[in-house]
C-alpha positions in Angstrom: 0.0 0.1 -0.1 1.2 3.4 -0.7 2.0 5.8 2.0 1.6 9.8 2.1 3.5 12.4 3.5 1.6 15.1 4.7 1.8 18.9 5.3 -1.3 19.4 7.4 -2.7 22.2 9.3 -0.8 22.2 12.3 1.5 25.0 12.5 4.3 22.7 14.2 5.0 20.9 10.8 6.2 24.1 9.1 9.4 23.7 11.3 10.4 20.7 9.0 8.3 21.5 5.7 11.3 20.4 3.5 11.4 17.2 5.0 7.8 16.7 4.3 7.8 17.5 0.7 7.0 14.6 -1.6 9.8 13.1 -3.2 9.4 14.3 -6.5 10.0 17.8 -5.1 13.3 17.0 -3.4 15.3 16.3 -6.5 14.4 19.4 -8.6 16.5 22.3 -8.2 16.2 24.5 -5.0 15.5 27.4 -7.3 12.3 25.7 -8.6 10.9 25.5 -5.3 8.9 28.0 -3.5 10.6 29.2 -0.3 9.4 31.8 2.4 11.9 34.4 3.1 11.5 37.6 5.4 12.1 41.0 4.6 15.4 42.4 6.6 15.2 39.2 8.6 16.9 40.0 11.5 15.2 43.4 12.4 13.9 41.6 14.9 16.9 42.4 17.2 16.8 46.1 16.8 16.1 48.5 19.6 15.4 51.8 20.0 17.6 52.0 22.6 20.4 51.2 20.4 22.5 53.6 18.2 21.4 54.8 14.9 22.9 52.7 12.1 24.9 53.8 8.9 22.4 52.2 6.6 20.2 55.8 7.4 20.1 58.6 5.1 22.0 61.6 6.4 18.9 63.3 6.8 17.8 60.3 8.9 20.8 60.3 11.0 20.2 64.1 11.6 17.2 64.1 12.8 17.6 61.1 14.9 20.4 62.4 16.6 18.7 65.7 17.1 15.6 64.5 18.9 17.8 61.7 20.6 15.7 59.2 22.3 12.4 60.2 20.5 14.1 60.2 17.2 15.7 56.6 17.8 11.9 55.4 18.5 10.7 56.6 15.4 13.3 55.4 13.6 12.6 52.3 15.5 9.1 52.0 14.2 9.6 53.0 10.5 12.6 50.5 10.1 11.5 47.2 12.4 10.0 44.5 9.5 9.6 41.5 11.7 8.4 40.9 15.1 9.1 37.0 15.5 12.5 36.0 17.0 15.1 34.2 14.5 14.3 30.9 15.9 10.4 31.8 15.8 10.8 32.7 11.9 12.8 29.5 11.6 10.1 27.2 13.1 7.5 29.2 11.5 8.8 28.0 8.1 11.2 30.8 6.7 14.0 29.3 4.9 15.7 32.5 3.5 17.1 35.1 5.7 18.9 38.8 4.4 20.7 40.6 6.4 22.7 44.1 6.3 25.8 44.2 8.6 28.1 46.9 10.0 31.6 46.3 11.6 31.6 48.4 15.0 34.9 50.2 15.4 34.2 50.6 19.2 33.7 47.1 19.8 35.3 45.1 16.9 32.1 43.0 16.2 29.7 42.7 13.3 26.3 43.7 14.1 23.2 43.4 11.9 21.6 46.5 11.0 17.9 47.9 9.9 17.7 51.7 11.0 19.4 51.0 14.2 22.0 48.6 15.4 20.7 45.1 16.3 22.3 42.0 17.5 25.9 40.1 16.4 25.2 38.6 13.4 27.0 35.8 14.9 24.3 35.1 17.6 21.7 35.3 14.8 23.7 32.4 12.8 24.2 30.6 16.1 20.3 30.4 16.5 20.1 29.0 12.5 22.7 26.5 13.5 21.2 25.5 16.5 17.8 24.8 14.8 19.5 23.2 11.8 21.1 20.9 14.5 17.9 19.3 15.1 16.2 19.7 11.9 18.6 17.6 9.6 16.5 18.2 6.3 15.9 21.8 6.6 18.0 24.0 4.5 18.8 27.4 4.9 19.5 30.7 2.5 21.5 33.5 4.1 21.7 36.3 2.1 24.2 39.1 3.3 23.6 42.0 0.9 25.0 45.0 2.2 27.8 46.1 4.2 28.9 49.4 6.1 32.0 50.5 7.7 34.0 47.2 6.3 37.3 46.7 4.4 38.9 43.6 2.7 40.3 42.6 6.4 37.2 43.1 7.8 35.2 41.1 5.2 38.0 38.2 5.9 37.3 38.2 9.5 33.6 38.2 8.9 33.9 34.8 6.4 36.2 33.2 8.9 33.3 34.0 11.5 31.0 32.5 9.1 32.7 29.5 8.3 33.4 28.7 11.8 29.9 28.7 12.7 28.5 26.7 9.9 31.4 24.9 9.2 30.8 21.5 6.9 26.9 22.7 7.0 28.3 25.4 4.4 27.4 24.3 0.9 30.2 25.5 -1.9 29.6 27.5 -4.9 30.9 24.8 -7.1 28.3 22.4 -6.1 26.1 24.2 -9.0 23.0 26.2 -9.4 20.9 23.2 -9.9 21.6 21.8 -6.1 18.6 20.1 -4.9 17.4 19.2 -1.3 18.2 15.6 -2.5 22.2 16.5 -3.2 22.4 18.8 -0.2 21.0 16.2 1.9 23.2 13.4 0.5 26.5 15.8 1.3 25.1 17.0 4.5 24.6 20.7 3.4 22.3 22.8 5.1 23.2 26.5 4.6 24.0 28.7 1.6 25.3 31.7 2.3 25.1 34.5 -0.7 27.7 37.3 0.0 27.7 40.4 -2.1 31.3 41.2 -2.1 34.0 40.2 -4.9 36.2 39.0 -2.2 34.3 35.8 -1.9 35.9 34.9 -5.4 38.9 33.5 -3.3 36.4 31.3 -1.3 34.7 28.0 -2.3 32.2 28.1 0.3 30.3 31.2 -0.4 28.1 32.2 -3.2 28.4 35.4 -5.2 25.8 38.2 -5.3 25.1 37.2 -8.9 23.4 34.0 -7.5 20.4 35.8 -6.8 18.2 38.1 -8.8 15.6 40.7 -7.1 12.4 42.1 -8.3 11.0 44.3 -8.3 14.5 45.8 -8.1 13.3 49.2 -6.5 10.3 48.8 -4.3 7.0 50.5 -5.3 5.3 53.4 -3.4 2.0 51.5 -3.4 0.4 47.9 -3.1 -1.4 48.1 -6.4 1.5 48.8 -8.1 3.5 46.1 -6.3 0.7 43.5 -7.3 0.9 44.4 -10.7 4.4 44.3 -11.0 4.7 40.8 -9.5 2.2 39.5 -11.6 4.0 40.7 -15.1 6.9 39.1 -13.6 5.4 35.6 -12.4 4.1 35.2 -15.7 7.0 36.3 -18.0 9.9 35.4 -16.1 12.7 34.2 -18.1 14.2 30.7 -17.2 17.3 31.5 -15.4 20.0 29.4 -13.6 19.6 31.7 -10.4 17.6 31.8 -7.4 14.9 34.3 -8.0 13.6 36.6 -5.3 10.1 38.3 -5.2 10.2 41.4 -3.0 6.5 41.7 -1.6 7.4 45.1 0.3 6.6 48.8 -0.4 8.6 51.7 0.5 7.0 55.3 1.1 8.8 58.2 0.3 10.8 60.3 2.8 8.1 63.1 2.7 5.3 60.6 3.3 7.2 59.2 6.3 7.5 62.4 7.8 3.8 63.1 7.2 2.9 59.8 9.3 6.1 60.1 11.8 3.6 59.3 14.8 2.5 56.0 13.0 4.8 52.9 12.0 5.9 51.1 9.3 3.8 48.0 10.6 0.5 50.1 10.8 1.0 52.2 7.8 2.2 49.7 5.1 3.0 45.8 6.4 -0.5 44.9 8.1 -2.0 45.9 4.5 0.9 44.6 2.0 1.3 41.3 3.5 -2.0 40.2 3.5 -2.4 41.6 0.0 0.5 39.2 -1.2 -1.1 36.5 0.6 -3.9 36.7 -1.1 -2.1 36.9 -4.5 -0.6 33.6 -3.7 -3.9 32.1 -2.9 -5.4 32.9 -6.5 -3.4 30.5 -8.5 -0.5 28.3 -8.8 2.4 30.1 -9.8 5.0 28.1 -11.2 7.7 30.7 -11.8 7.8 31.4 -7.9 10.9 30.8 -6.1 11.7 33.0 -2.9 9.3 35.5 -2.0 10.0 37.8 0.8 7.5 40.0 3.1 7.5 42.2 6.2 6.0 40.7 9.4 6.3 37.3 7.9 3.7 35.7 10.5 0.7 37.8 9.0 -2.2 36.3 7.2 -0.7 33.0 7.2 1.7 34.0 4.5 4.4 30.9 5.1 1.8 28.3 4.7 0.3 29.6 1.5 3.7 30.2 -0.2 5.1 26.7 0.6 1.5 25.3 -0.8 2.5 26.4 -4.1 5.0 23.7 -4.0 1.8 21.4 -4.7 1.5 21.8 -8.0 5.1 21.2 -8.7 7.1 18.0 -9.8 6.9 15.4 -12.4 3.7 14.8 -14.5 4.1 11.1 -13.4 3.6 11.6 -9.9 0.1 12.9 -8.3 0.7 16.0 -6.3 -2.6 17.2 -4.5 -3.6 20.1 -2.2 -6.8 18.7 -0.3 -8.5 20.2 3.1 -5.2 22.0 3.7 -3.0 19.1 3.1 -0.2 18.8 0.5 0.3 15.0 -0.2 1.8 12.4 -2.6 2.0 8.7 -2.9 5.2 7.7 -2.0 7.0 4.5 -3.6 5.6 1.2 -2.2 8.2 -0.2 0.2 8.7 -4.1 -0.2 10.0 -5.8 3.0 
């Protein structure tokens, strides 16, 4: 009798959703799977008690410093994009994390930044590693795409820290763009680190920034424009050997932010846009979707609805169905 793998309605199963995928999906390239991600993933660690970080514009830095604690509180409310901790995001099914990093000359460490300084990148990576140690079939893509106050020596130091943290879990770039879950599992790899700096040309264990394409490249100012662009791209996206990241985010102009300064990004933007992205995902199966990132990824069951996009994929000879909120596929009959 055929047995079934199931991804049901229990939230706990999202902690192992990759391991629960139908067998036919574990051998296709990772770039062909629908993978949930979070925008500015580690902004959950920033605090309005922390210093203003170098990723801000000069105007924001000046206003923040003039009004001291009040200014930092406003930067916090408009910069933070995630409420859940790193561990909570992992257990909720997020498998793509993006980070901006700044070196602190005062302390000599590397901090994640999002308007304000957050935790050390090392502590965020340690949480990821601890999760992977107990979820051996889950795979994480860590995209470090902006750096501040760093020269080549500091880049080498940071690359050493990343290597030491993940060790033999790191998937080398020469593994190839068609890497699948099966190929990763067979070699014990669980982490792909995309590092947007040319210095990684000298390192085998890191993937270059050219390994991923973002769309739209600039965040629209309205959700209607965003949905229009995502729809157009999902229907006409060219075949590529790279990861594809759809950015389900909207950014207001600085003038509009200032006019709503007493509010927050979450209230003005995220609680409206993330549900709209989730609804867009629910409308139909979208074969060209790979990574999708949003603010406040726990809203509107975004992660679950994106994972369900995988239900329509796989070989034509294998039935993959989504019924009653469950994704299932007959597995090969096992004869004992």
